[in-house]
C-alpha positions in Angstrom: -4.8 -159.5 35.4 -3.4 -157.8 32.5 -6.2 -155.5 32.8 -5.9 -154.9 36.3 -2.4 -153.9 35.6 -3.2 -151.8 32.7 -5.9 -149.8 34.9 -3.1 -149.4 37.2 -0.9 -147.6 35.3 -3.4 -145.3 33.7 -4.6 -144.3 36.9 -1.1 -143.4 37.9 -0.4 -141.7 35.2 -3.9 -139.3 35.5 -2.8 -139.0 39.5 0.6 -138.0 37.6 -0.5 -135.0 35.2 -3.2 -134.1 38.1 -0.5 -133.4 40.1 1.8 -131.6 37.6 -1.0 -129.5 36.5 -1.9 -128.1 39.6 1.5 -127.3 40.2 1.7 -125.5 36.6 -1.4 -123.6 38.4 0.3 -122.8 41.1 3.2 -121.7 39.8 1.1 -119.7 37.3 -0.6 -117.3 40.4 2.7 -117.0 41.6 3.9 -115.2 38.3 5.7 -111.3 39.5 4.5 -107.9 37.5 4.4 -104.2 37.9 1.8 -102.0 39.1 1.5 -98.0 37.7 -0.7 -95.5 39.7 -1.3 -92.2 38.2 -3.2 -89.2 39.4 -2.7 -85.4 37.7 -4.0 -82.4 38.7 -5.8 -81.3 36.7 -7.6 -84.5 35.9 -8.4 -86.1 32.3 -4.5 -86.0 31.1 -4.1 -88.3 28.4 -1.7 -91.0 29.3 0.7 -92.4 26.5 3.0 -95.2 27.5 6.0 -96.2 25.2 4.1 -93.4 23.0 1.1 -95.6 22.6 -2.3 -93.7 23.7 -3.9 -95.5 26.0 -7.6 -95.6 26.4 -8.0 -94.6 30.0 -7.3 -90.4 31.2 -6.2 -89.5 34.7 -6.7 -91.0 37.1 -5.7 -94.5 36.4 -3.8 -97.5 37.5 -2.9 -100.2 34.9 -0.6 -103.5 35.3 2.3 -103.7 33.2 3.4 -107.5 33.0 7.1 -106.8 32.4 9.7 -104.6 34.4 11.7 -103.0 31.8 12.2 -98.8 32.1 9.5 -97.7 29.8 8.4 -93.9 29.4 5.4 -92.6 30.4 3.9 -88.8 29.0 0.9 -87.5 30.2 -1.1 -84.5 28.2 -3.6 -82.1 28.5 -4.7 -79.1 26.5 -3.4 -76.5 27.6 -0.9 -77.5 29.5 2.6 -78.4 29.2 3.5 -82.2 28.8 4.8 -84.0 31.6 7.4 -87.0 31.1 7.4 -89.6 33.6 9.9 -93.0 33.6 9.2 -96.2 35.4 12.5 -97.5 36.2 13.7 -101.2 35.2 12.7 -103.5 38.4 13.5 -106.7 37.2 14.5 -109.6 40.0 12.0 -107.1 42.6 9.1 -109.5 42.1 5.5 -107.5 42.2 6.4 -103.4 41.9 4.4 -100.2 42.8 5.1 -97.1 41.1 2.7 -94.1 42.5 4.0 -90.9 41.4 1.1 -89.1 43.8 -0.4 -86.1 42.5 1.6 -84.8 39.4 0.5 -81.3 38.8 0.6 -79.9 35.3 1.5 -76.5 34.2 -0.5 -74.2 32.0 1.2 -73.8 28.2 3.0 -70.4 28.1 1.9 -68.0 25.4 4.6 -65.2 23.8 2.6 -61.8 24.1 4.1 -58.6 21.8 2.3 -55.5 23.4 2.7 -51.8 21.7 0.6 -48.8 21.3 0.6 -45.8 19.6 2.2 -43.4 20.8 4.7 -45.5 22.4 5.4 -45.3 25.9 2.5 -45.9 27.3 1.9 -47.7 30.6 0.3 -50.9 31.0 -1.0 -53.2 33.9 -1.9 -56.8 32.8 -4.6 -58.1 35.2 -3.5 -56.1 37.7 0.6 -56.1 37.6 2.5 -53.0 36.0 4.5 -54.3 33.4 5.8 -51.1 32.2 6.4 -48.9 29.1 5.0 -50.1 25.2 6.8 -51.4 23.8 6.5 -54.6 26.2 7.9 -58.2 25.0 6.2 -61.1 27.2 8.3 -64.8 26.8 5.0 -66.6 28.2 1.7 -65.4 29.7 -0.9 -68.3 30.8 -3.3 -69.3 27.9 -6.5 -67.8 28.9 -8.8 -64.8 29.5 -6.8 -61.0 30.1 -7.5 -57.9 30.7 -4.9 -55.6 29.6 -5.0 -51.8 30.7 -3.2 -48.7 28.7 -2.2 -45.2 29.7 -0.8 -42.4 28.6 -0.4 -38.5 29.4 -3.2 -36.3 27.4 -5.0 -40.1 26.2 -7.9 -41.0 27.0 -7.3 -44.2 29.3 -7.9 -47.8 27.5 -8.8 -51.5 28.7 -8.5 -54.7 26.4 -9.9 -58.2 26.9 -7.7 -60.5 25.6 -8.2 -64.8 25.2 -4.8 -66.3 24.8 -5.1 -70.1 23.2 -2.1 -72.7 23.8 0.5 -72.0 20.5 0.0 -68.9 19.9 2.4 -65.6 19.3 -0.3 -62.6 20.0 0.6 -59.2 19.2 -1.4 -56.4 20.6 -1.4 -53.3 19.3 -3.3 -50.5 20.4 -3.8 -46.9 19.5 -4.9 -44.5 22.4 -7.1 -41.3 21.7 -5.8 -38.3 22.4 -7.6 -35.8 24.9 -4.8 -33.2 24.7 -4.6 -30.2 22.2 -1.7 -27.3 21.3 -1.1 -24.0 22.1 1.1 -21.8 20.0 2.1 -19.0 21.9 3.3 -15.5 20.6 5.2 -13.1 22.6 6.1 -9.5 22.2 9.3 -8.7 22.7 11.1 -12.3 21.0 13.3 -14.8 23.0 10.6 -14.5 26.1 10.7 -17.4 28.7 6.8 -18.9 28.2 5.6 -20.7 31.4 2.0 -23.2 31.8 0.5 -23.6 34.5 3.9 -22.8 36.1 5.8 -25.2 34.4 8.4 -23.7 32.5 7.7 -25.0 28.3 10.7 -23.1 26.6 11.6 -20.0 25.1 10.1 -18.0 22.0 12.2 -17.7 18.7 13.5 -14.7 17.0 9.6 -14.3 15.8 8.1 -14.5 19.5 6.9 -17.9 18.5 6.5 -21.1 20.5 4.7 -24.0 20.3 3.3 -26.1 23.2 2.0 -30.1 22.5 0.6 -32.1 24.6 -1.8 -29.3 26.7 -4.6 -31.3 28.7 -8.3 -30.2 27.7 -9.5 -27.3 29.9 -8.3 -23.5 30.8 -4.6 -23.2 32.0 -2.6 -20.5 32.9 0.1 -18.9 30.3 3.0 -16.6 32.3 5.7 -15.0 30.1 8.9 -13.4 31.6 11.9 -11.9 30.3 14.4 -10.3 31.6 14.3 -5.9 32.0 10.3 -6.8 31.9 7.5 -7.0 34.1 6.0 -10.4 33.8 2.9 -10.7 31.9 0.0 -13.9 32.8 -2.7 -14.9 30.3 -6.1 -17.1 30.5 -6.0 -19.7 27.5 -8.6 -22.5 26.5 -7.5 -25.9 24.8 -9.7 -28.6 22.9 -9.1 -31.9 22.8 -7.2 -32.2 19.7 -6.8 -28.7 18.4 -4.2 -25.9 18.1 -5.0 -22.6 20.1 -3.1 -19.5 18.9 -2.5 -17.6 22.4 -1.1 -14.3 21.3 0.6 -12.2 24.8 0.0 -8.4 24.6 3.6 -6.8 24.6 5.1 -6.9 27.8 5.7 -3.6 29.9 9.5 -2.6 29.8 11.4 -2.1 33.2 12.7 1.0 33.8 16.5 1.4 33.5 19.4 3.5 34.9 22.8 4.8 34.3 25.8 4.9 36.3 27.6 7.7 35.9 31.7 7.9 36.9 34.2 9.8 35.8 38.0 10.2 36.5 38.7 12.5 37.9 35.5 13.1 39.7 33.1 15.8 40.9 32.5 16.5 37.1 28.8 18.0 36.4 26.7 15.2 34.6 23.6 16.4 32.3 21.4 14.1 30.7 20.2 15.4 27.9 20.8 18.9 29.0 19.4 19.2 31.9 22.2 19.1 35.1 21.7 16.0 37.5 24.4 16.1 40.0 28.1 15.4 40.2 30.1 12.2 39.3 29.8 9.7 40.2 25.9 9.1 40.5 23.0 7.0 39.3 20.4 7.9 37.0 17.3 6.3 38.0 13.7 5.3 36.7 14.6 5.7 32.9 12.9 4.3 30.0 14.4 1.7 27.5 15.9 4.8 24.8 18.9 6.2 23.9 19.7 9.6 26.3 22.8 12.0 25.6 25.5 11.9 28.9 27.8 15.1 29.5 30.5 15.2 32.2 31.4 19.0 32.6 34.4 19.6 35.2 36.7 23.3 35.1 40.0 22.4 33.9 39.2 19.7 31.6 37.3 18.9 28.1 34.2 18.5 28.3 32.9 14.3 28.3 30.1 13.4 26.2 28.4 10.2 25.4 25.2 8.6 24.0 24.1 5.9 26.1 21.1 3.1 25.4 19.6 2.3 28.7 18.2 -1.9 28.8 15.3 -2.4 30.6 15.7 -3.2 33.8 19.4 -3.0 33.9 21.8 -0.5 35.2 24.7 0.5 32.4 27.6 2.3 34.0 29.1 4.5 31.8 33.1 5.7 32.3 34.6 9.5 31.4 38.4 9.9 31.5 38.4 13.8 31.4 41.6 14.9 29.8 42.5 18.1 31.3 42.9 21.6 29.5 46.1 22.3 31.9 49.5 21.5 32.1 51.5 20.8 35.2 55.2 22.0 37.0 56.8 20.9 39.7 60.0 22.5 41.6 62.4 22.4 44.0 64.0 25.2 45.5 67.3 26.0 47.7 66.5 27.0 50.5 63.1 25.7 51.1 60.4 27.5 52.4 60.2 30.0 49.4 57.2 31.7 47.3 56.6 30.3 44.4 55.5 32.9 41.9 53.9 32.1 38.8 53.2 34.6 35.8 53.3 37.4 39.0 50.6 35.7 41.0 51.9 33.7 44.1 50.6 29.9 44.2 52.4 29.1 47.4 55.4 28.7 49.6 58.1 25.5 49.3 58.3 23.2 52.4 61.3 21.4 53.9 62.4 17.7 52.9 64.4 15.5 55.0 67.3 16.4 53.4 69.0 19.6 54.5 68.6 23.1 52.7 66.3 21.4 49.9 62.4 21.7 49.6 59.8 19.3 48.8 58.5 18.9 44.9 56.4 22.0 44.7 53.3 21.1 42.1 52.4 24.6 40.2 49.1 23.2 38.8 45.9 24.8 36.1 48.7 26.1 33.7 47.9 26.5 29.9 49.6 25.1 27.4 52.7 27.8 26.8 55.4 29.5 28.5 55.6 30.4 31.8 57.4 32.8 34.3 58.1 30.6 37.5 60.0 33.3 40.2 61.2 32.0 44.0 61.2 34.8 46.5 62.3 34.8 50.0 63.7 37.2 52.4 67.4 37.8 53.0 68.2 36.2 49.5 68.5 37.2 45.8 65.0 36.5 43.7 65.4 34.2 40.9 63.2 33.2 37.9 62.7 30.7 35.3 61.0 31.0 31.6 58.5 27.2 31.6 57.4 25.3 28.7 53.7 24.1 29.5 52.1 21.0 27.6 48.8 19.7 28.1 47.9 16.8 30.4 51.7 16.5 31.4 53.9 17.1 33.8 56.9 19.7 33.4 59.7 19.2 35.7 61.2 22.7 36.4 65.2 22.3 37.5 65.9 22.8 40.7 66.0 26.8 41.9 68.7 27.9 43.9 68.9 31.4 45.8 71.8 33.4 46.8 72.2 34.9 50.2 71.4 38.6 50.2 74.2 40.7 52.2 72.6 43.0 54.4 74.4 45.6 56.6 73.5 45.8 60.5 74.9 48.7 62.0 76.2 52.1 61.2 79.8 52.3 62.3 82.3 54.7 62.7 86.2 54.0 64.1 88.4 57.0 65.6 90.4 58.5 62.7 87.9 57.7 59.8 86.1 60.7 58.4 82.7 59.1 58.2 80.9 56.3 58.9 80.4 52.5 57.2 77.5 50.1 57.1 78.6 47.0 58.0 77.1 43.5 59.5 78.5 42.7 63.1 79.5 39.2 63.1 79.9 39.2 66.8 80.2 41.5 69.7 82.3 40.1 72.9 82.2 43.8 75.0 85.9 44.1 73.5 86.2 43.1 70.2 83.6 43.8 67.1 83.8 40.8 64.2 82.7 43.4 61.3 81.7 42.3 57.8 81.6 44.9 55.4 80.8 45.0 51.5 83.2 46.6 48.7 82.1 46.6 45.3 81.3 42.9 45.1 84.0 41.6 47.6 82.9 40.8 51.3 85.8 42.2 53.8 85.9 40.7 57.4 87.9 42.4 59.8 87.9 42.8 64.0 87.9 46.5 65.5 88.6 47.3 69.2 85.6 48.4 70.7 87.3 51.5 72.5 88.3 52.5 68.6 84.4 53.0 67.7 83.1 56.2 68.3 79.7 55.4 66.7 78.1 51.8 66.7 74.4 52.6 65.9 71.9 49.3 64.8 69.9 49.6 61.1 66.3 48.9 61.5 
C-alpha cells in the first residue's frame, strides 16, 4: 500500500515537471526579436554595429536580440561612411528594420590646378573650369583627364588618378609656340599694327617690342599722322625674337594758309610770287619756307614757316600802314576837299542840316598836310593837319563863308554912274537891292520907274 502511494506521488510529480517543461519551452519559442536588413550600392560595404565590425558585408540580414537603440556604420573604400540609427522598439514584439538600398557616395578629393604661364584654360573630363589657378574642394576619386590651353602655347593633356584622402596639386608648364618682334620705325612715335591689330606706339627711339606672336608670317603696318602708311611682312619663329626694321616713312605734303589784314596782299614764297591773300600754298615738302606779303601803303610782312607733313599751317599777317588818315566835316556840305593841291573828293550831306558827313582822307604820309575846302559861292578855307602813321587825325569842322556876288548892273536917275548890285526881289513896281560898300552890305528898295539901266551880269 505504501509502495502504491509512493509510485502515485512520483507519477504526479513527473507529470507536473513535464507540463512545466512544455510550458517553458512554449514560452521560450514565443520570445520577440529585431531583424535588421542592409543592402548597399555598391555592394560589399563593411558593417560596424555599435562600433564593432561584423564578419559579413552587405547585403546581409541579421537578428538583434534586444529592442534597444543601436548605431550602424557602413564603410566602403573610396566612399563616404553612412550612419544608420536603429530605433528603440521596446514593447513592439518582433520588429523588422529594412532601410532599402542605401547609396554610398564616393569620397571627394581636394584638387589644386596651376599652370605656367598662369591664366591657362582648363577642361576637366569635358567640363570647362575656367582659368588657372583653380581650387576645387572635392573631386571624385579615380581617373580624370585635364586639358590645358593658352594662346601662343601648345595644348597639353594630363591624366590623373585621385586616391581618397589625397590633396593633389597639379602644376603644369605649357610649351610656348610664340616668338617676339622688335620693331624699329623711322620716324619715331609711330603706331604699329600686327595683322590689323594695334600693338602700340614706338618710343622716342623708334622701338616697340611685341610679345607672344604666333609662329609664322605676319603683316606689320606702321602709321603716323602726316606720313604715308607702310606695310611690311615678317616671319616669326617660336621662342625667338625677330628684329623688324621698317624703312623710313614718306612724308605727306603739307600746306600753308596765308591770311593778311587787310587782305589783297601779294604773297611770295621764298621770293616767288604765288598770288594774293587769302590763299593756300599746297603740296609743300616738310621744311622751312619764307613767306612775304606786300600791300601798297603798308609795311612788308615776312615770316619763316615750318611745314608739318600732311597738315595745313595757317600764318596770319597784320600789315602796318605806312600812311595816316584824316577825317574832315564841312559846313555846308557838298564841298570839294583838296589835300596838298590834289582834289580828293566831295563831302556829302548828313542828316543834320547844313553839315556834311565825315570825309576820310587816306594814304597820307607822316607830316604836315594842307587841307583846303572849296565850294562855288563860298570863300575857300584851309587848315594845316599833322599826320601820324597808322593813326586817324580828326580835323575840326571847317565852315565856309558865303561870297557876296552882284547879279545886275543898275543906274538910277540922278546917278552919275551905274552900280553892281544884287537884285533880291523884283515885283515889277519895286526892286529890292543889295550892294556892298567896303565890307558893309547895304540893302534898299528902288522904284522900278526910277531905274534907267538894269542889266543882268553874266
